[in-house]
VONURO-58275 format. One record per residue (C-alpha): residue in one letter; y, z, x. Coordinates in steps of 0.02 Angstrom, whole numbers, padded with zeros to 5 digits, always signed. Layout:
REM VONURO-58275
aYZX;...
REM end
This chain:
REM VONURO-58275
m+05180+06394+08233;m+05098+06357+08071;m+05129+06173+07988;r+05077+06141+07808;q+05088+05980+07698;g+05101+05966+07524;a+05248+05970+07392;p+05388+06088+07388;g+05381+06226+07256;g+05540+06267+07150;a+05646+06174+07018;r+05598+05992+07034;p+05760+05877+07069;a+05816+05778+06916;p+05731+05599+06932;g+05852+05464+06997;s+05958+05591+07087;g+05929+05525+07249;l+05867+05532+07426;t+05994+05502+07536;t+05981+05560+07726;t+06066+05755+07742;k+06102+05761+07557;a+05921+05764+07478;p+05885+05932+07396;f+05681+05869+07395;i+05688+05869+07583;e+05804+06029+07624;e+05670+06128+07504;a+05518+06049+07604;r+05591+06103+07756;s+05625+06276+07707;s+05448+06296+07653;r+05387+06217+07819;l+05310+06080+07739;v+05283+05917+07873;f+05167+05810+07786;i+05233+05773+07601;h+05225+05628+07472;q+05357+05503+07433;p+05450+05554+07274;y+05494+05392+07223;e+05568+05436+07058;l+05684+05523+07154;y+05768+05374+07227;s+05941+05318+07144;s+06013+05139+07082;q+06121+05174+07249;n+05982+05223+07379;h+05905+05052+07315;t+06049+04951+07338;t+06075+05027+07495;w+05887+04968+07536;g+05941+04782+07491;r+06123+04773+07585;l+06018+04821+07733;l+05879+04703+07708;e+06019+04566+07692;e+06129+04609+07846;m+05956+04618+07954;e+05882+04453+07885;g+05995+04343+07977;r+05999+04442+08143;w+05796+04469+08131;r+05792+04267+08136;r+05912+04268+08275;y+05852+04418+08388;a+05683+04476+08332;s+05522+04457+08430;a+05387+04329+08358;p+05265+04466+08299;f+05398+04559+08210;l+05445+04402+08125;a+05269+04363+08076;g+05255+04553+08010;v+05421+04528+07904;e+05332+04374+07834;r+05177+04472+07788;l+05268+04613+07722;q+05386+04507+07592;f+05512+04664+07578;s+05592+04651+07409;p+05768+04675+07425;l+05784+04752+07252;r+05681+04916+07283;i+05639+05021+07423;p+05445+05007+07454;r+05321+05122+07397;l+05209+05182+07550;e+05049+05162+07451;d+05092+04973+07435;v+05145+04943+07605;n+04978+05051+07654;g+04858+04947+07559;f+04930+04794+07654;l+04948+04869+07825;e+04784+04979+07829;p+04689+04817+07812;l+04760+04724+07962;t+04773+04872+08115;g+04706+05028+08031;f+04897+05106+08011;r+04947+05204+07875;a+05134+05260+07837;h+05126+05456+07807;a+05275+05527+07719;v+05349+05662+07824;s+05498+05797+07810;g+05581+05742+07944;y+05564+05778+08133;l+05401+05811+08190;p+05362+05921+08359;s+05291+05783+08499;y+05112+05840+08493;l+05098+05818+08314;f+05201+05638+08321;f+05103+05559+08447;d+04956+05642+08389;c+04988+05539+08198;l+04993+05370+08336;r+04819+05421+08399;r+04744+05434+08230;r+04831+05273+08156;e+04957+05354+08060;l+05159+05318+08064;p+05267+05455+08009;t+05398+05393+07881;t+05554+05481+07829;v+05564+05455+07647;t+05776+05462+07635;i+05892+05317+07669;r+06051+05317+07758;d+06216+05333+07676;a+06286+05177+07589;a+06460+05210+07684;a+06373+05208+07862;l+06260+05067+07872;d+06236+05068+08044;y+06235+05259+08097;l+06098+05352+08066;p+06109+05551+08104;e+05917+05552+08092;p+05773+05415+08062;d+05777+05347+07871;i+05665+05231+07771;f+05737+05056+07822;h+05709+05124+08002;d+05528+05177+07986;l+05468+05030+07859;a+05593+04892+07893;g+05614+04927+08103;h+05436+04998+08130;v+05294+04914+07999;p+05305+04736+08051;m+05278+04775+08220;h+05121+04887+08151;t+05029+04725+08076;d+05007+04660+08260;a+04835+04710+08338;a+04903+04703+08503;f+05052+04814+08475;a+04960+04937+08353;r+04828+04944+08515;a+04964+05009+08642;l+05020+05133+08522;v+04867+05218+08479;r+04833+05226+08671;l+05004+05310+08699;g+04943+05445+08557;d+04794+05457+08687;c+04904+05486+08834;a+04987+05630+08726;a+04812+05693+08698;a+04790+05685+08887;a+04930+05787+08940;a+04894+05929+08817;r+04713+05925+08881;r+04780+05935+09079;a+04897+06078+09036;a+04777+06178+08948;a+04684+06176+09113;i+04817+06237+09206;a+04779+06434+09234;s+04976+06483+09301;e+05087+06474+09122;g+05247+06443+09251;e+05169+06302+09308;r+05086+06242+09154;l+05252+06233+09076;r+05346+06160+09218;r+05219+05998+09226;l+05220+05995+09024;t+05382+05985+09007;s+05426+05846+09140;n+05253+05759+09057;i+05342+05767+08867;r+05499+05703+08940;a+05422+05554+09035;l+05315+05512+08862;a+05472+05527+08767;r+05579+05416+08896;f+05441+05281+08888;f+05427+05293+08682;w+05607+05269+08693;f+05628+05116+08805;s+05474+05024+08729;i+05438+05071+08548;e+05628+05121+08497;f+05723+05006+08600;g+05621+04887+08692;l+05640+04675+08737;v+05515+04558+08760;s+05524+04396+08856;e+05486+04248+08750;i+05511+04062+08763;g+05685+04040+08738;g+05732+04204+08782;l+05728+04399+08778;k+05697+04461+08597;a+05692+04639+08523;y+05530+04716+08459;g+05606+04906+08461;s+05631+04974+08298;g+05781+05063+08342;l+05860+04861+08369;l+05768+04802+08213;s+05839+04911+08102;s+06034+04924+08155;p+06143+04790+08120;g+06256+04820+08257;e+06161+04872+08379;i+06016+04715+08390;e+06157+04580+08403;h+06223+04703+08557;a+06065+04717+08639;i+06045+04534+08654;e+06218+04477+08686;a+06335+04599+08757;p+06375+04560+08941;d+06391+04742+08972;v+06211+04795+08933;q+06095+04799+09079;r+05922+04714+09037;f+05790+04741+09175;p+05607+04691+09196;f+05494+04845+09125;q+05472+04965+09284;l+05371+05112+09243;e+05455+05214+09381;w+05612+05163+09323;v+05574+05219+09133;v+05511+05386+09163;n+05664+05424+09266;q+05777+05345+09166;t+05892+05446+09045;f+05972+05395+08872;e+06085+05441+08760;i+06062+05454+08544;d+06224+05425+08491;r+06284+05268+08573;y+06216+05089+08575;q+06103+05063+08737;p+06185+05020+08903;i+05989+04989+08997;l+05856+04897+08908;f+05681+04845+08980;a+05586+04693+08931;i+05400+04684+08925;e+05308+04504+08965;s+05200+04519+08815;f+05115+04664+08711;d+04964+04650+08813;h+05077+04707+08969;l+05141+04839+08861;y+04955+04892+08854;q+04943+04892+09023;m+05095+04995+09046;v+05025+05148+08934;r+04863+05119+09029;e+04964+05159+09192;l+05072+05290+09131;e+04911+05371+09087;e+04838+05355+09260;w+05014+05413+09311;l+04999+05577+09203;h+04824+05619+09283;f+04876+05583+09464;g+05034+05707+09454;r+05151+05580+09444;l+05236+05623+09321;d+05258+05811+09369;n+05408+05787+09435;v+05514+05647+09326;a+05716+05664+09332;a+05791+05793+09248;g+05922+05772+09109;e+05884+05687+08926;p+05798+05695+08816;t+05803+05896+08799;v+05623+05936+08781;r+05625+06083+08649;e+05530+06240+08636;e+05446+06176+08480;d+05393+06018+08585;l+05310+06118+08707;r+05230+06235+08580;s+05158+06085+08485;f+05059+06032+08641;l+04999+06212+08679;v+04962+06279+08504;l+04937+06128+08383;s+04827+06020+08512;p+04644+06063+08494;f+04627+06131+08676;p+04622+06302+08703;l+04721+06359+08866;g+04600+06390+09007;e+04484+06251+08939;g+04415+06158+09096;q+04511+06263+09224;g+04428+06219+09395;e+04399+06042+09341;g+04502+05918+09439;r+04624+05944+09581;q+04754+06065+09568;g+04702+06105+09372;e+04703+05883+09340;a+04595+05831+09229;p+04462+05687+09286;y+04538+05542+09234;a+04410+05418+09150;k+04445+05222+09118;
REM end
């Protein structure tokens, strides 16, 4: 599996031709060229793309004030997104990096799991450059730049949250290292599939759809909620949503569906608590407690497995004989 970075070749799309999700030739060419990490072709955004950004920002601002967590609101205040234009990633990075060391890095779309978590470990936020269709503001066939910049980045300005993200990336690296030490290919794939599923569920119910308990009640900090005009209110107000304290054993065994409002959500007590949950997740990994999580969604793709086995820096067979049953020793 070869992942490239750079700019796609071929005929250049006309300035202002648009970067609408699923309708952007620039992105399709990048994907066909197997380019994962790209640049933000800012000149391609159409006036409609910028208008869509402004409409989304206008729709979310009142909902943020009512339903978003305090660190998110502080991040929005610091970032001062303009409703007139989509932000340039270089401008966002010029502000964000001095705060927590994180940088937004443009990508052409989906990243295999190991690459995604490794970006977090290196304090990089994979950022989609397209924006959703103006005709469907509350529906995302895939993440867009509003989800990544307006939903994720304000939380990345918070040091405690950023620390938890980096530790989550470390946990994925530990899973790759541990898998490389397992001699049996069948057992390696079985355990790794379970580990990746556990990591994905943890990320989903925290970073994407997490709630936090604050004075005055539950607030949203997950980017999937913070970038959806409809779901953020539904998550806090709807009587049919089940909201529970964050319990690691439940979270890593809980399936989810990506194409509906989430019926089950979990709330942390603070972002120091989130860090402790990530630390506990890594402990469970090393003690084998993530090797047999419940089957079901999300599906672990072959490219996700290969990313842990091929793209990680840990050669197969490394560390064999260390730890009980192929487990790498846990270092606190």
